[in-house]
C-alpha positions in Angstrom: 22.5 9.8 7.7 24.7 12.5 9.1 24.0 16.2 9.1 26.7 16.8 6.6 25.4 14.1 4.2 22.0 15.7 4.5 23.4 19.0 3.5 25.3 17.5 0.6 22.0 15.9 -0.7 20.3 19.4 -0.4 23.1 20.8 -2.4 23.0 18.0 -5.1 19.3 18.4 -5.7 18.9 22.2 -5.7 20.3 24.9 -7.9 22.3 26.5 -5.1 24.8 29.2 -5.9 27.7 30.3 -3.7 26.5 33.9 -3.2 23.4 32.5 -1.3 23.0 31.6 2.3 21.8 28.2 3.4 19.3 28.2 6.3 19.1 25.0 8.3 16.6 24.1 11.1 17.2 20.9 13.1 16.2 19.5 16.4 16.2 16.2 18.4 14.6 15.2 21.7 16.9 13.1 23.7 18.3 13.0 27.3 21.3 15.3 27.1 23.0 15.3 30.4 26.1 17.2 29.1 24.1 20.1 27.5 26.1 22.8 29.5 29.4 21.3 28.4 28.0 21.2 24.8 27.3 25.0 24.9 31.0 25.7 25.5 32.0 23.3 22.7 29.4 24.7 20.3 30.5 28.3 21.0 34.1 27.5 20.4 33.3 25.6 17.1 30.9 28.4 15.8 33.4 31.2 16.7 35.6 29.8 13.8 32.7 30.5 11.3 30.4 33.3 10.2 27.2 31.3 11.0 24.3 33.2 12.6 21.3 32.1 14.2 20.2 30.3 17.5 20.8 26.9 19.0 18.9 25.9 22.2 20.3 23.2 24.6 18.5 21.6 27.3 18.3 18.4 29.2 15.5 17.3 26.8 17.5 17.8 23.5 18.7 20.5 21.0 16.8 22.9 18.7 18.6 25.1 16.2 17.9 27.4 13.4 21.2 28.7 11.8 22.4 30.2 8.5 25.6 30.6 6.8 27.7 29.8 3.7 28.0 26.3 2.3 31.7 26.0 3.6 30.8 27.3 7.2 27.8 25.0 7.5 29.8 21.9 6.3 32.6 22.8 8.8 30.0 23.1 11.7 28.0 19.9 10.6 31.2 17.8 10.3 32.0 18.9 14.0 28.4 18.0 15.2 28.5 14.7 13.5 31.4 13.7 15.8 28.8 13.5 18.7 27.1 10.1 18.5 23.9 11.3 20.2 23.2 13.6 17.2 23.9 11.1 14.5 20.2 10.7 13.2 19.2 14.3 13.2 17.3 15.1 10.0 17.6 18.9 9.1 15.5 21.0 6.9 17.1 23.5 4.4 16.2 26.6 2.4 18.2 29.4 1.0 18.3 33.2 1.0 20.2 36.0 -0.7 21.3 37.4 2.7 21.7 36.0 6.2 18.3 36.3 8.0 20.0 36.4 11.4 22.2 39.0 13.0 24.1 37.2 15.7 25.0 33.6 16.7 23.5 32.6 20.1 23.9 29.2 21.9 21.5 29.3 24.8 20.8 27.0 27.8 17.1 26.5 28.4 14.8 24.4 30.6 13.0 23.3 27.4 14.0 23.4 23.7 10.3 24.3 23.0 8.3 25.4 25.9 5.0 23.8 26.8 5.5 24.3 30.5 4.8 20.7 31.7 8.2 19.0 32.8 6.7 15.5 32.6 6.1 15.7 28.8 9.0 13.7 27.3 9.0 13.2 23.5 12.2 11.0 23.8 10.1 8.5 25.8 6.6 8.8 24.3 5.5 10.3 21.0 3.0 9.9 18.4 3.3 8.3 15.0 5.2 10.1 12.2 3.4 10.6 8.9 5.4 11.3 5.7 4.0 13.5 2.9 1.8 10.9 1.2 0.5 9.5 4.5 -0.3 13.1 5.7 -2.2 13.9 2.6 -4.3 10.7 3.0 -4.8 11.6 6.7 -6.1 15.2 5.6 -8.8 13.6 3.6 -10.1 11.1 6.0 -13.5 12.0 7.3 -12.9 10.7 10.8 -9.6 12.5 11.4 -9.0 15.7 13.5 -6.2 17.8 12.2 -4.8 20.4 14.7 -2.4 23.3 13.7 -0.2 23.6 17.0 1.3 27.0 15.9 0.4 30.5 17.2 -2.6 32.3 15.8 -0.7 34.9 13.9 1.3 32.0 12.1 -1.9 30.2 11.1 -3.5 33.5 9.9 -1.3 33.4 6.6 -1.5 29.7 5.8 -2.4 26.3 6.9 -3.7 22.9 5.8 -7.3 22.4 4.6 -9.7 20.9 7.1 -7.4 21.9 10.0 -8.4 23.4 13.4 -6.9 26.6 14.6 -6.6 26.6 18.4 -6.0 30.5 18.3 -3.2 30.3 20.9 -0.9 33.1 21.5 2.1 30.9 22.4 2.7 27.1 22.5 2.5 27.3 26.3 -1.3 27.9 25.8 -1.7 24.6 23.9 -2.4 22.6 27.1 -5.2 24.9 28.1 -6.8 24.4 24.6 -6.5 20.6 24.9 -8.2 20.7 28.3 -11.0 22.9 27.1 -11.6 21.3 23.7 -10.6 17.8 24.1 -10.8 16.7 27.7 -13.8 18.8 29.0 -15.8 17.9 25.9 -15.0 14.3 26.5 -13.5 13.7 22.9 -12.9 9.9 22.6 -9.4 8.8 23.6 -9.6 6.6 20.5 -10.0 9.5 18.1 -7.6 9.9 15.2 -5.8 13.1 15.9 -3.1 14.5 13.7 -1.0 17.6 14.5 1.6 19.8 12.5 3.8 22.8 12.9 6.5 24.7 11.1 9.5 22.4 11.5 8.2 19.3 13.5 9.2 20.2 17.1 6.1 21.7 18.4 3.8 18.9 17.0 6.2 16.2 18.2 6.0 17.5 21.7 2.2 18.0 21.5 1.7 14.4 20.4 3.8 13.3 23.4 1.5 15.4 25.6 -1.7 13.8 24.1 -0.3 10.3 24.5 0.5 11.0 28.1 -3.1 12.0 28.5 -4.2 8.7 27.2 -5.1 9.5 23.7 -4.2 6.4 21.5 -4.3 7.3 17.9 -2.1 10.3 17.7 -0.1 11.4 14.6 2.2 14.2 13.4 3.6 15.5 10.2 7.3 14.3 10.1 9.6 17.4 9.6 6.6 19.8 9.7 5.4 22.2 7.0 9.0 22.9 5.8 9.8 19.3 5.0 6.3 18.9 3.5 6.8 21.8 1.1 10.3 20.6 0.2 9.1 17.1 -0.8 5.5 17.4 -1.8 4.7 17.2 -5.6 3.0 20.5 -6.8 -0.1 18.7 -8.0 -0.6 17.0 -4.6 0.1 20.0 -2.4 -2.6 20.4 0.3 -1.0 23.4 1.9 -2.9 26.7 1.5 -1.3 30.1 1.8 2.3 30.9 3.1 4.4 29.6 6.0 5.4 31.9 8.7 9.0 31.8 9.8 10.8 33.5 12.6 13.3 35.7 10.7 13.4 38.6 8.3 11.7 36.6 5.6 8.5 36.4 7.6 6.8 34.0 5.3 7.9 31.3 2.7 5.8 30.4 -0.4 5.4 26.8 -1.7 9.0 26.9 -3.2 10.5 27.8 0.2 11.4 31.2 -1.1 10.6 34.6 0.7 6.9 35.2 0.5 4.9 38.5 0.2 4.5 39.2 3.9 6.3 41.7 6.1 6.1 42.0 9.8 4.7 44.7 12.1 7.5 45.6 14.5 5.0 46.6 17.2 2.9 43.5 17.5 4.8 41.0 15.3 1.7 40.3 13.1 2.5 39.2 9.5 1.2 41.9 7.1 0.3 41.4 3.5 0.4 44.2 0.7 -3.3 44.9 1.4 -2.7 45.1 5.2 0.0 47.8 4.4 -2.5 49.9 2.6 -4.6 50.3 5.7 -4.6 53.8 7.1 -3.5 52.6 10.5 -0.2 51.2 9.0 3.0 53.2 9.9 6.1 51.2 9.1 7.9 50.1 12.1 5.3 51.7 14.4 1.8 50.2 14.0 -0.7 48.3 12.0 -4.4 47.6 11.8 -4.0 45.0 14.5 -2.3 47.1 17.1 -2.8 50.8 16.5 -5.0 51.1 19.5 -3.2 48.5 21.6 0.2 50.5 22.4 0.9 53.4 24.6 2.2 56.8 23.6 5.4 55.9 25.1 5.7 52.8 23.1 4.8 54.6 19.8 7.5 57.1 20.5 10.0 54.3 21.0 9.0 52.5 17.7 9.2 55.8 15.8 12.7 56.5 17.2 13.8 53.0 16.3 12.5 53.3 12.7 14.4 56.7 12.3 17.7 55.0 13.5 17.1 52.1 11.0 16.7 54.7 8.2 19.8 56.5 9.2 21.8 53.3 9.4 20.6 52.3 5.9 22.0 55.5 4.6 25.3 54.6 6.1 25.0 51.0 4.9 24.8 49.7 8.4 22.5 47.2 10.1 20.3 47.9 13.2 21.1 44.9 15.5 18.3 45.5 18.0 18.4 44.0 21.5 21.0 41.4 22.3 18.8 38.9 24.3 
């Protein structure tokens, strides 16, 4: 099914109104020899729209999170569908009352999701995909090991029951955790291991890594948490908490709508209403997790930024932040 057909299916099955923005995440691992040429073409096509977000291109594939109006996304997806190598991408969708992104960036990268091991190739070797029903069964099997491949601050606000939190700071740390907790402890290569992440890309790469290490029974949640929440029946939902996302929404609830969390600008930790009642919380400057971790110079910079944001709000303008 094409990207545009997937978009149309989403619109047909959701109460979408034209005043909302559609947010789409998509990725595909494949050998992409012409990725530098594609950047030029994507930039040109996107310049004709008001779509915002980020698309990463590398020799190993494409990874994008973008948002825009229905008409703009249709226009861009129709364009992408012309490229045969992208014909079977399955995107995830959600909506928002405002565009969660400030700019549109198409970037060239060494990896579309960084694990730091060039030999890992999901386009050649990957674990078995599990759909919602299969994943729920896997979660409840006594002999299965379920690993959350996301960063610790993401896991802190929500995860699946019975899952292991590796407590990593970034995905690049995942191989070290595997070495210490699976290899060094001589976990059987026949163990049933299931992994998950937000949209599927990290767990797909992590299963490729484990398969490369010789683990035989490796599985991952197809489409990640976002696709799971989109498709699971409410009375069969095994997800606990909210799902962290990398935009202004910070977290999504079971209905894929903005959750209750905000983000600390200083340390990027998600903050609940209770966290914001803590005496160390200063909006845009610090929270209970980082108040004693930043320098006086950093605190002054955060304070100045928060002042600028307040001034721009009065003028009904946006603070765009750094361009990188």
